[in-house]
A tleap script that builds the chain and sets N, CA, C and O, in Angstrom:
source leaprc.protein.ff14SB
mol = sequence {
  NMET ARG ALA LEU GLY ILE VAL LEU THR GLY
  TRP LEU LEU THR LEU VAL GLY GLY LYS LEU
  GLY SER VAL VAL GLY GLY LEU ALA GLY VAL
  PRO GLY MET PHE ALA GLY ALA VAL LEU GLY
  GLY ILE GLY GLY ILE ALA GLY ALA THR GLU
  LEU PHE ARG ARG TRP HIE TRP LEU ALA PRO
  PRO TRP ASP HIE ARG ALA ARG PHE VAL GLY
  LEU ILE ALA PHE CYS LEU VAL ALA PRO LEU
  ALA GLY MET THR ARG HIE GLN PRO PHE ILE
  ALA GLU LEU LEU VAL SER LEU ILE GLY VAL
  ALA MET LEU LEU GLY GLY ARG GLY GLY LEU
  LYS GLY GLU CLYS
}
set mol.1.N position { 7.549 -18.231 -16.214 }
set mol.1.CA position { 6.498 -17.456 -16.822 }
set mol.1.C position { 5.674 -16.707 -15.777 }
set mol.1.O position { 5.201 -15.598 -16.024 }
set mol.2.N position { 5.508 -17.325 -14.605 }
set mol.2.CA position { 4.755 -16.652 -13.556 }
set mol.2.C position { 5.476 -15.409 -13.065 }
set mol.2.O position { 4.842 -14.437 -12.653 }
set mol.3.N position { 6.792 -15.439 -13.110 }
set mol.3.CA position { 7.544 -14.264 -12.673 }
set mol.3.C position { 7.204 -13.062 -13.556 }
set mol.3.O position { 6.997 -11.959 -13.049 }
set mol.4.N position { 7.148 -13.268 -14.846 }
set mol.4.CA position { 6.774 -12.192 -15.762 }
set mol.4.C position { 5.335 -11.746 -15.519 }
set mol.4.O position { 5.029 -10.555 -15.582 }
set mol.5.N position { 4.460 -12.699 -15.244 }
set mol.5.CA position { 3.070 -12.369 -14.935 }
set mol.5.C position { 2.939 -11.535 -13.674 }
set mol.5.O position { 2.113 -10.624 -13.615 }
set mol.6.N position { 3.746 -11.836 -12.667 }
set mol.6.CA position { 3.717 -11.053 -11.422 }
set mol.6.C position { 4.168 -9.628 -11.688 }
set mol.6.O position { 3.544 -8.677 -11.216 }
set mol.7.N position { 5.246 -9.477 -12.439 }
set mol.7.CA position { 5.755 -8.132 -12.728 }
set mol.7.C position { 4.724 -7.336 -13.535 }
set mol.7.O position { 4.421 -6.192 -13.195 }
set mol.8.N position { 4.189 -7.931 -14.592 }
set mol.8.CA position { 3.252 -7.204 -15.448 }
set mol.8.C position { 1.931 -6.912 -14.742 }
set mol.8.O position { 1.387 -5.816 -14.872 }
set mol.9.N position { 1.412 -7.892 -13.993 }
set mol.9.CA position { 0.153 -7.668 -13.288 }
set mol.9.C position { 0.310 -6.607 -12.211 }
set mol.9.O position { -0.538 -5.726 -12.073 }
set mol.10.N position { 1.395 -6.692 -11.446 }
set mol.10.CA position { 1.643 -5.678 -10.418 }
set mol.10.C position { 1.793 -4.296 -11.021 }
set mol.10.O position { 1.272 -3.318 -10.486 }
set mol.11.N position { 2.501 -4.217 -12.128 }
set mol.11.CA position { 2.715 -2.934 -12.798 }
set mol.11.C position { 1.396 -2.370 -13.318 }
set mol.11.O position { 1.057 -1.219 -13.043 }
set mol.12.N position { 0.659 -3.179 -14.064 }
set mol.12.CA position { -0.543 -2.673 -14.713 }
set mol.12.C position { -1.655 -2.335 -13.722 }
set mol.12.O position { -2.321 -1.312 -13.876 }
set mol.13.N position { -1.865 -3.169 -12.715 }
set mol.13.CA position { -2.926 -2.862 -11.757 }
set mol.13.C position { -2.588 -1.639 -10.908 }
set mol.13.O position { -3.472 -0.852 -10.570 }
set mol.14.N position { -1.320 -1.479 -10.567 }
set mol.14.CA position { -0.923 -0.279 -9.825 }
set mol.14.C position { -1.068 0.956 -10.702 }
set mol.14.O position { -1.521 2.001 -10.236 }
set mol.15.N position { -0.690 0.841 -11.955 }
set mol.15.CA position { -0.798 1.959 -12.886 }
set mol.15.C position { -2.257 2.347 -13.125 }
set mol.15.O position { -2.605 3.527 -13.078 }
set mol.16.N position { -3.100 1.363 -13.379 }
set mol.16.CA position { -4.517 1.640 -13.632 }
set mol.16.C position { -5.174 2.208 -12.376 }
set mol.16.O position { -5.950 3.160 -12.460 }
set mol.17.N position { -4.870 1.629 -11.211 }
set mol.17.CA position { -5.430 2.148 -9.968 }
set mol.17.C position { -5.012 3.581 -9.713 }
set mol.17.O position { -5.829 4.410 -9.313 }
set mol.18.N position { -3.741 3.876 -9.944 }
set mol.18.CA position { -3.261 5.241 -9.750 }
set mol.18.C position { -3.885 6.229 -10.723 }
set mol.18.O position { -4.246 7.342 -10.342 }
set mol.19.N position { -4.009 5.817 -11.979 }
set mol.19.CA position { -4.610 6.709 -12.981 }
set mol.19.C position { -6.086 6.966 -12.687 }
set mol.19.O position { -6.545 8.106 -12.747 }
set mol.20.N position { -6.830 5.901 -12.368 }
set mol.20.CA position { -8.256 6.076 -12.063 }
set mol.20.C position { -8.448 6.907 -10.796 }
set mol.20.O position { -9.321 7.773 -10.742 }
set mol.21.N position { -7.634 6.640 -9.783 }
set mol.21.CA position { -7.716 7.433 -8.556 }
set mol.21.C position { -7.377 8.890 -8.799 }
set mol.21.O position { -7.970 9.779 -8.188 }
set mol.22.N position { -6.428 9.141 -9.686 }
set mol.22.CA position { -6.046 10.506 -10.026 }
set mol.22.C position { -7.182 11.233 -10.733 }
set mol.22.O position { -7.433 12.409 -10.467 }
set mol.23.N position { -7.861 10.542 -11.625 }
set mol.23.CA position { -8.972 11.158 -12.350 }
set mol.23.C position { -10.128 11.471 -11.404 }
set mol.23.O position { -10.689 12.567 -11.433 }
set mol.24.N position { -10.473 10.499 -10.570 }
set mol.24.CA position { -11.579 10.709 -9.636 }
set mol.24.C position { -11.218 11.771 -8.606 }
set mol.24.O position { -12.034 12.641 -8.303 }
set mol.25.N position { -10.007 11.709 -8.066 }
set mol.25.CA position { -9.577 12.698 -7.083 }
set mol.25.C position { -9.391 14.075 -7.678 }
set mol.25.O position { -9.493 15.077 -6.970 }
set mol.26.N position { -9.117 14.141 -8.985 }
set mol.26.CA position { -8.948 15.420 -9.655 }
set mol.26.C position { -10.199 16.273 -9.639 }
set mol.26.O position { -10.129 17.485 -9.845 }
set mol.27.N position { -11.346 15.653 -9.397 }
set mol.27.CA position { -12.588 16.421 -9.283 }
set mol.27.C position { -12.561 17.324 -8.055 }
set mol.27.O position { -13.305 18.302 -7.988 }
set mol.28.N position { -11.705 17.000 -7.081 }
set mol.28.CA position { -11.591 17.802 -5.865 }
set mol.28.C position { -10.403 18.763 -5.932 }
set mol.28.O position { -10.084 19.402 -4.930 }
set mol.29.N position { -9.753 18.879 -7.063 }
set mol.29.CA position { -8.618 19.782 -7.211 }
set mol.29.C position { -7.299 19.031 -7.201 }
set mol.29.O position { -7.267 17.801 -7.225 }
set mol.30.N position { -6.210 19.789 -7.167 }
set mol.30.CA position { -4.875 19.201 -7.237 }
set mol.30.C position { -4.566 18.322 -6.024 }
set mol.30.O position { -4.054 17.218 -6.214 }
set mol.31.N position { -4.847 18.748 -4.792 }
set mol.31.CA position { -4.577 17.845 -3.662 }
set mol.31.C position { -5.387 16.547 -3.753 }
set mol.31.O position { -4.894 15.480 -3.387 }
set mol.32.N position { -6.610 16.639 -4.234 }
set mol.32.CA position { -7.427 15.448 -4.404 }
set mol.32.C position { -6.875 14.522 -5.467 }
set mol.32.O position { -6.994 13.302 -5.363 }
set mol.33.N position { -6.268 15.110 -6.499 }
set mol.33.CA position { -5.676 14.298 -7.559 }
set mol.33.C position { -4.541 13.446 -7.005 }
set mol.33.O position { -4.450 12.257 -7.309 }
set mol.34.N position { -3.680 14.047 -6.195 }
set mol.34.CA position { -2.573 13.294 -5.620 }
set mol.34.C position { -3.063 12.261 -4.611 }
set mol.34.O position { -2.574 11.132 -4.595 }
set mol.35.N position { -4.022 12.637 -3.772 }
set mol.35.CA position { -4.572 11.691 -2.801 }
set mol.35.C position { -5.264 10.526 -3.511 }
set mol.35.O position { -5.122 9.375 -3.098 }
set mol.36.N position { -5.998 10.817 -4.558 }
set mol.36.CA position { -6.661 9.758 -5.315 }
set mol.36.C position { -5.670 8.826 -5.982 }
set mol.36.O position { -5.884 7.614 -6.021 }
set mol.37.N position { -4.579 9.384 -6.511 }
set mol.37.CA position { -3.558 8.552 -7.149 }
set mol.37.C position { -2.900 7.625 -6.131 }
set mol.37.O position { -2.642 6.458 -6.426 }
set mol.38.N position { -2.632 8.135 -4.950 }
set mol.38.CA position { -2.007 7.312 -3.908 }
set mol.38.C position { -2.963 6.201 -3.472 }
set mol.38.O position { -2.564 5.039 -3.387 }
set mol.39.N position { -4.210 6.547 -3.198 }
set mol.39.CA position { -5.175 5.530 -2.767 }
set mol.39.C position { -5.450 4.511 -3.879 }
set mol.39.O position { -5.580 3.316 -3.611 }
set mol.40.N position { -5.536 4.981 -5.107 }
set mol.40.CA position { -5.740 4.062 -6.223 }
set mol.40.C position { -4.555 3.133 -6.440 }
set mol.40.O position { -4.735 1.954 -6.744 }
set mol.41.N position { -3.346 3.660 -6.284 }
set mol.41.CA position { -2.152 2.829 -6.419 }
set mol.41.C position { -2.070 1.766 -5.339 }
set mol.41.O position { -1.700 0.623 -5.609 }
set mol.42.N position { -2.417 2.144 -4.116 }
set mol.42.CA position { -2.424 1.172 -3.023 }
set mol.42.C position { -3.481 0.100 -3.286 }
set mol.42.O position { -3.249 -1.084 -3.042 }
set mol.43.N position { -4.636 0.522 -3.785 }
set mol.43.CA position { -5.669 -0.449 -4.149 }
set mol.43.C position { -5.223 -1.379 -5.259 }
set mol.43.O position { -5.562 -2.562 -5.254 }
set mol.44.N position { -4.461 -0.852 -6.217 }
set mol.44.CA position { -3.937 -1.687 -7.295 }
set mol.44.C position { -2.961 -2.732 -6.791 }
set mol.44.O position { -2.969 -3.870 -7.260 }
set mol.45.N position { -2.118 -2.355 -5.837 }
set mol.45.CA position { -1.173 -3.313 -5.248 }
set mol.45.C position { -1.930 -4.400 -4.491 }
set mol.45.O position { -1.622 -5.585 -4.619 }
set mol.46.N position { -2.917 -3.988 -3.705 }
set mol.46.CA position { -3.713 -4.968 -2.958 }
set mol.46.C position { -4.470 -5.900 -3.905 }
set mol.46.O position { -4.552 -7.104 -3.663 }
set mol.47.N position { -5.019 -5.342 -4.976 }
set mol.47.CA position { -5.728 -6.166 -5.947 }
set mol.47.C position { -4.810 -7.142 -6.667 }
set mol.47.O position { -5.190 -8.284 -6.925 }
set mol.48.N position { -3.610 -6.695 -6.988 }
set mol.48.CA position { -2.658 -7.566 -7.681 }
set mol.48.C position { -2.265 -8.751 -6.808 }
set mol.48.O position { -2.237 -9.889 -7.279 }
set mol.49.N position { -1.960 -8.489 -5.539 }
set mol.49.CA position { -1.554 -9.598 -4.673 }
set mol.49.C position { -2.725 -10.538 -4.390 }
set mol.49.O position { -2.524 -11.734 -4.180 }
set mol.50.N position { -3.935 -10.007 -4.383 }
set mol.50.CA position { -5.105 -10.879 -4.235 }
set mol.50.C position { -5.228 -11.788 -5.451 }
set mol.50.O position { -5.543 -12.969 -5.305 }
set mol.51.N position { -4.987 -11.263 -6.642 }
set mol.51.CA position { -5.010 -12.097 -7.848 }
set mol.51.C position { -3.910 -13.150 -7.831 }
set mol.51.O position { -4.129 -14.285 -8.255 }
set mol.52.N position { -2.727 -12.778 -7.342 }
set mol.52.CA position { -1.627 -13.749 -7.276 }
set mol.52.C position { -2.025 -14.938 -6.408 }
set mol.52.O position { -1.724 -16.087 -6.732 }
set mol.53.N position { -2.707 -14.648 -5.299 }
set mol.53.CA position { -3.128 -15.721 -4.399 }
set mol.53.C position { -4.240 -16.558 -5.036 }
set mol.53.O position { -4.215 -17.786 -4.952 }
set mol.54.N position { -5.207 -15.906 -5.669 }
set mol.54.CA position { -6.318 -16.643 -6.286 }
set mol.54.C position { -5.870 -17.491 -7.467 }
set mol.54.O position { -6.389 -18.587 -7.682 }
set mol.55.N position { -4.916 -16.991 -8.225 }
set mol.55.CA position { -4.411 -17.740 -9.374 }
set mol.55.C position { -3.357 -18.758 -8.967 }
set mol.55.O position { -2.809 -19.455 -9.822 }
set mol.56.N position { -3.066 -18.855 -7.680 }
set mol.56.CA position { -2.073 -19.784 -7.127 }
set mol.56.C position { -0.677 -19.519 -7.678 }
set mol.56.O position { 0.107 -20.443 -7.892 }
set mol.57.N position { -0.383 -18.253 -7.903 }
set mol.57.CA position { 0.966 -17.883 -8.330 }
set mol.57.C position { 1.886 -17.730 -7.129 }
set mol.57.O position { 3.087 -17.981 -7.232 }
set mol.58.N position { 1.335 -17.323 -5.993 }
set mol.58.CA position { 2.122 -17.180 -4.772 }
set mol.58.C position { 1.411 -17.905 -3.636 }
set mol.58.O position { 0.187 -17.853 -3.516 }
set mol.59.N position { 2.187 -18.571 -2.818 }
set mol.59.CA position { 1.649 -19.239 -1.634 }
set mol.59.C position { 1.260 -18.180 -0.591 }
set mol.59.O position { 1.793 -17.071 -0.619 }
set mol.60.N position { 0.343 -18.507 0.323 }
set mol.60.CA position { -0.189 -17.507 1.253 }
set mol.60.C position { 0.813 -16.642 2.020 }
set mol.60.O position { 0.592 -15.432 2.065 }
set mol.61.N position { 1.878 -17.136 2.619 }
set mol.61.CA position { 2.720 -16.162 3.324 }
set mol.61.C position { 3.481 -15.232 2.375 }
set mol.61.O position { 3.846 -14.116 2.745 }
set mol.62.N position { 3.713 -15.700 1.162 }
set mol.62.CA position { 4.514 -14.916 0.222 }
set mol.62.C position { 3.703 -13.822 -0.455 }
set mol.62.O position { 4.272 -12.822 -0.892 }
set mol.63.N position { 2.398 -13.986 -0.554 }
set mol.63.CA position { 1.609 -12.918 -1.157 }
set mol.63.C position { 1.590 -11.686 -0.257 }
set mol.63.O position { 1.541 -10.559 -0.750 }
set mol.64.N position { 1.629 -11.892 1.048 }
set mol.64.CA position { 1.701 -10.754 1.967 }
set mol.64.C position { 3.049 -10.053 1.872 }
set mol.64.O position { 3.134 -8.829 1.968 }
set mol.65.N position { 4.092 -10.836 1.685 }
set mol.65.CA position { 5.424 -10.239 1.536 }
set mol.65.C position { 5.522 -9.456 0.231 }
set mol.65.O position { 6.137 -8.391 0.183 }
set mol.66.N position { 4.920 -9.984 -0.816 }
set mol.66.CA position { 4.905 -9.267 -2.098 }
set mol.66.C position { 4.148 -7.951 -1.955 }
set mol.66.O position { 4.570 -6.931 -2.500 }
set mol.67.N position { 3.032 -7.964 -1.225 }
set mol.67.CA position { 2.261 -6.743 -1.004 }
set mol.67.C position { 3.067 -5.736 -0.193 }
set mol.67.O position { 3.076 -4.547 -0.513 }
set mol.68.N position { 3.738 -6.201 0.849 }
set mol.68.CA position { 4.520 -5.315 1.709 }
set mol.68.C position { 5.661 -4.666 0.931 }
set mol.68.O position { 5.862 -3.455 1.022 }
set mol.69.N position { 6.400 -5.452 0.176 }
set mol.69.CA position { 7.515 -4.903 -0.601 }
set mol.69.C position { 6.988 -3.996 -1.712 }
set mol.69.O position { 7.617 -2.989 -2.035 }
set mol.70.N position { 5.846 -4.339 -2.295 }
set mol.70.CA position { 5.228 -3.475 -3.297 }
set mol.70.C position { 4.836 -2.123 -2.720 }
set mol.70.O position { 4.997 -1.093 -3.374 }
set mol.71.N position { 4.318 -2.129 -1.487 }
set mol.71.CA position { 3.956 -0.862 -0.835 }
set mol.71.C position { 5.192 -0.025 -0.508 }
set mol.71.O position { 5.158 1.199 -0.629 }
set mol.72.N position { 6.272 -0.670 -0.098 }
set mol.72.CA position { 7.518 0.068 0.142 }
set mol.72.C position { 8.012 0.695 -1.159 }
set mol.72.O position { 8.408 1.860 -1.179 }
set mol.73.N position { 7.990 -0.073 -2.237 }
set mol.73.CA position { 8.407 0.468 -3.534 }
set mol.73.C position { 7.487 1.604 -3.969 }
set mol.73.O position { 7.943 2.584 -4.559 }
set mol.74.N position { 6.198 1.475 -3.681 }
set mol.74.CA position { 5.249 2.532 -4.019 }
set mol.74.C position { 5.595 3.821 -3.283 }
set mol.74.O position { 5.504 4.908 -3.854 }
set mol.75.N position { 5.991 3.702 -2.020 }
set mol.75.CA position { 6.380 4.891 -1.259 }
set mol.75.C position { 7.601 5.578 -1.867 }
set mol.75.O position { 7.740 6.797 -1.768 }
set mol.76.N position { 8.464 4.820 -2.481 }
set mol.76.CA position { 9.653 5.396 -3.114 }
set mol.76.C position { 9.355 5.936 -4.513 }
set mol.76.O position { 9.916 6.953 -4.922 }
set mol.77.N position { 8.479 5.261 -5.237 }
set mol.77.CA position { 8.221 5.608 -6.632 }
set mol.77.C position { 7.187 6.723 -6.777 }
set mol.77.O position { 7.288 7.540 -7.692 }
set mol.78.N position { 6.202 6.767 -5.895 }
set mol.78.CA position { 5.107 7.737 -6.040 }
set mol.78.C position { 5.587 9.192 -6.119 }
set mol.78.O position { 5.119 9.927 -6.989 }
set mol.79.N position { 6.500 9.635 -5.250 }
set mol.79.CA position { 6.964 11.024 -5.402 }
set mol.79.C position { 7.702 11.267 -6.719 }
set mol.79.O position { 7.564 12.330 -7.326 }
set mol.80.N position { 8.479 10.285 -7.155 }
set mol.80.CA position { 9.194 10.443 -8.427 }
set mol.80.C position { 8.220 10.491 -9.597 }
set mol.80.O position { 8.391 11.286 -10.521 }
set mol.81.N position { 7.198 9.641 -9.556 }
set mol.81.CA position { 6.197 9.655 -10.626 }
set mol.81.C position { 5.426 10.971 -10.615 }
set mol.81.O position { 5.075 11.488 -11.675 }
set mol.82.N position { 5.161 11.514 -9.441 }
set mol.82.CA position { 4.471 12.797 -9.350 }
set mol.82.C position { 5.300 13.942 -9.910 }
set mol.82.O position { 4.762 14.869 -10.515 }
set mol.83.N position { 6.609 13.875 -9.707 }
set mol.83.CA position { 7.488 14.939 -10.214 }
set mol.83.C position { 7.656 14.874 -11.723 }
set mol.83.O position { 7.939 15.891 -12.357 }
set mol.84.N position { 7.487 13.701 -12.303 }
set mol.84.CA position { 7.723 13.534 -13.743 }
set mol.84.C position { 6.429 13.294 -14.509 }
set mol.84.O position { 6.464 12.742 -15.609 }
set mol.85.N position { 5.283 13.698 -13.952 }
set mol.85.CA position { 4.008 13.384 -14.585 }
set mol.85.C position { 3.796 14.130 -15.897 }
set mol.85.O position { 2.940 13.728 -16.685 }
set mol.86.N position { 4.539 15.196 -16.159 }
set mol.86.CA position { 4.373 15.947 -17.407 }
set mol.86.C position { 5.273 15.435 -18.522 }
set mol.86.O position { 5.171 15.894 -19.660 }
set mol.87.N position { 6.147 14.495 -18.210 }
set mol.87.CA position { 7.026 13.922 -19.227 }
set mol.87.C position { 6.430 12.596 -19.685 }
set mol.87.O position { 6.047 11.771 -18.855 }
set mol.88.N position { 6.349 12.387 -20.977 }
set mol.88.CA position { 5.665 11.190 -21.469 }
set mol.88.C position { 6.357 9.898 -21.066 }
set mol.88.O position { 7.568 9.751 -21.228 }
set mol.89.N position { 5.585 8.976 -20.546 }
set mol.89.CA position { 5.963 7.595 -20.238 }
set mol.89.C position { 6.965 7.427 -19.096 }
set mol.89.O position { 7.252 6.290 -18.722 }
set mol.90.N position { 7.501 8.485 -18.533 }
set mol.90.CA position { 8.467 8.337 -17.451 }
set mol.90.C position { 7.766 7.817 -16.196 }
set mol.90.O position { 8.260 6.892 -15.551 }
set mol.91.N position { 6.625 8.399 -15.847 }
set mol.91.CA position { 5.896 7.957 -14.661 }
set mol.91.C position { 5.441 6.505 -14.819 }
set mol.91.O position { 5.495 5.733 -13.861 }
set mol.92.N position { 4.997 6.131 -16.007 }
set mol.92.CA position { 4.548 4.766 -16.241 }
set mol.92.C position { 5.699 3.778 -16.097 }
set mol.92.O position { 5.522 2.693 -15.543 }
set mol.93.N position { 6.870 4.147 -16.591 }
set mol.93.CA position { 8.035 3.271 -16.448 }
set mol.93.C position { 8.487 3.179 -14.997 }
set mol.93.O position { 8.936 2.121 -14.557 }
set mol.94.N position { 8.374 4.268 -14.251 }
set mol.94.CA position { 8.728 4.218 -12.836 }
set mol.94.C position { 7.813 3.274 -12.068 }
set mol.94.O position { 8.262 2.570 -11.163 }
set mol.95.N position { 6.548 3.257 -12.419 }
set mol.95.CA position { 5.596 2.382 -11.734 }
set mol.95.C position { 5.926 0.913 -12.011 }
set mol.95.O position { 5.556 0.045 -11.220 }
set mol.96.N position { 6.608 0.623 -13.105 }
set mol.96.CA position { 6.986 -0.767 -13.382 }
set mol.96.C position { 7.918 -1.312 -12.308 }
set mol.96.O position { 7.985 -2.526 -12.112 }
set mol.97.N position { 8.631 -0.445 -11.616 }
set mol.97.CA position { 9.509 -0.894 -10.534 }
set mol.97.C position { 8.712 -1.530 -9.397 }
set mol.97.O position { 9.246 -2.355 -8.655 }
set mol.98.N position { 7.449 -1.158 -9.255 }
set mol.98.CA position { 6.612 -1.767 -8.220 }
set mol.98.C position { 6.373 -3.229 -8.550 }
set mol.98.O position { 6.403 -4.072 -7.653 }
set mol.99.N position { 6.137 -3.549 -9.813 }
set mol.99.CA position { 5.973 -4.950 -10.209 }
set mol.99.C position { 7.228 -5.761 -9.956 }
set mol.99.O position { 7.150 -6.908 -9.515 }
set mol.100.N position { 8.388 -5.177 -10.231 }
set mol.100.CA position { 9.650 -5.862 -9.961 }
set mol.100.C position { 9.818 -6.071 -8.457 }
set mol.100.O position { 10.265 -7.134 -8.026 }
set mol.101.N position { 9.465 -5.072 -7.665 }
set mol.101.CA position { 9.574 -5.201 -6.205 }
set mol.101.C position { 8.625 -6.278 -5.680 }
set mol.101.O position { 8.974 -7.010 -4.754 }
set mol.102.N position { 7.434 -6.380 -6.261 }
set mol.102.CA position { 6.499 -7.420 -5.836 }
set mol.102.C position { 7.051 -8.808 -6.153 }
set mol.102.O position { 6.864 -9.746 -5.378 }
set mol.103.N position { 7.725 -8.937 -7.282 }
set mol.103.CA position { 8.360 -10.211 -7.617 }
set mol.103.C position { 9.457 -10.536 -6.609 }
set mol.103.O position { 9.569 -11.674 -6.153 }
set mol.104.N position { 10.261 -9.541 -6.266 }
set mol.104.CA position { 11.338 -9.779 -5.310 }
set mol.104.C position { 10.791 -10.131 -3.929 }
set mol.104.O position { 11.360 -10.969 -3.228 }
set mol.105.N position { 9.695 -9.495 -3.540 }
set mol.105.CA position { 9.110 -9.798 -2.242 }
set mol.105.C position { 8.495 -11.182 -2.185 }
set mol.105.O position { 8.506 -11.817 -1.130 }
set mol.106.N position { 7.966 -11.655 -3.281 }
set mol.106.CA position { 7.324 -12.966 -3.290 }
set mol.106.C position { 8.128 -14.053 -3.953 }
set mol.106.O position { 7.582 -15.108 -4.275 }
set mol.107.N position { 9.416 -13.829 -4.170 }
set mol.107.CA position { 10.210 -14.760 -4.948 }
set mol.107.C position { 10.309 -16.153 -4.321 }
set mol.107.O position { 10.475 -17.133 -5.048 }
set mol.108.N position { 10.214 -16.267 -3.011 }
set mol.108.CA position { 10.309 -17.579 -2.373 }
set mol.108.C position { 9.040 -18.387 -2.503 }
set mol.108.O position { 9.048 -19.590 -2.244 }
set mol.109.N position { 7.951 -17.760 -2.896 }
set mol.109.CA position { 6.679 -18.461 -2.939 }
set mol.109.C position { 6.189 -18.766 -4.339 }
set mol.109.O position { 5.023 -19.120 -4.512 }
set mol.110.N position { 7.037 -18.640 -5.339 }
set mol.110.CA position { 6.612 -18.952 -6.703 }
set mol.110.C position { 6.326 -20.451 -6.784 }
set mol.110.O position { 7.226 -21.274 -6.619 }
set mol.111.N position { 5.090 -20.786 -7.036 }
set mol.111.CA position { 4.693 -22.196 -7.053 }
set mol.111.C position { 5.083 -22.848 -8.377 }
set mol.111.O position { 4.828 -22.305 -9.452 }
set mol.112.N position { 5.690 -23.992 -8.282 }
set mol.112.CA position { 5.995 -24.764 -9.472 }
set mol.112.C position { 7.219 -24.303 -10.232 }
set mol.112.O position { 7.494 -24.832 -11.309 }
set mol.113.N position { 7.967 -23.337 -9.716 }
set mol.113.CA position { 9.177 -22.869 -10.387 }
set mol.113.C position { 10.348 -23.010 -9.454 }
set mol.113.O position { 10.224 -22.759 -8.255 }
set mol.114.N position { 11.465 -23.400 -9.975 }
set mol.114.CA position { 12.672 -23.552 -9.165 }
set mol.114.C position { 13.637 -22.450 -9.466 }
set mol.114.O position { 14.720 -22.401 -8.883 }
savepdb mol mol.pdb
quit
């Protein structure tokens, strides 16, 4: 069950961070919108891994690995999400890959699951 929680939390916090950053950065124009989305998405990944550690879903060395792999996935997904932002739900589904990557990065540290 924690595996599903990691995927969903990573996905939703990255998505919300990216959307909020995009809205705030959009006040500075199109370049600000993209910069805000990137910074918000990175903040969402950092926030998600902090929650994983606080909720004892991942042990301390594994939460850093989940964050690192999530950031790598973000670097791959962000340009694709930016290119498909005018198509409904495609960008949101692409961001779900970050949650899956965070699970893969922290898979050795899932507490209480074999």
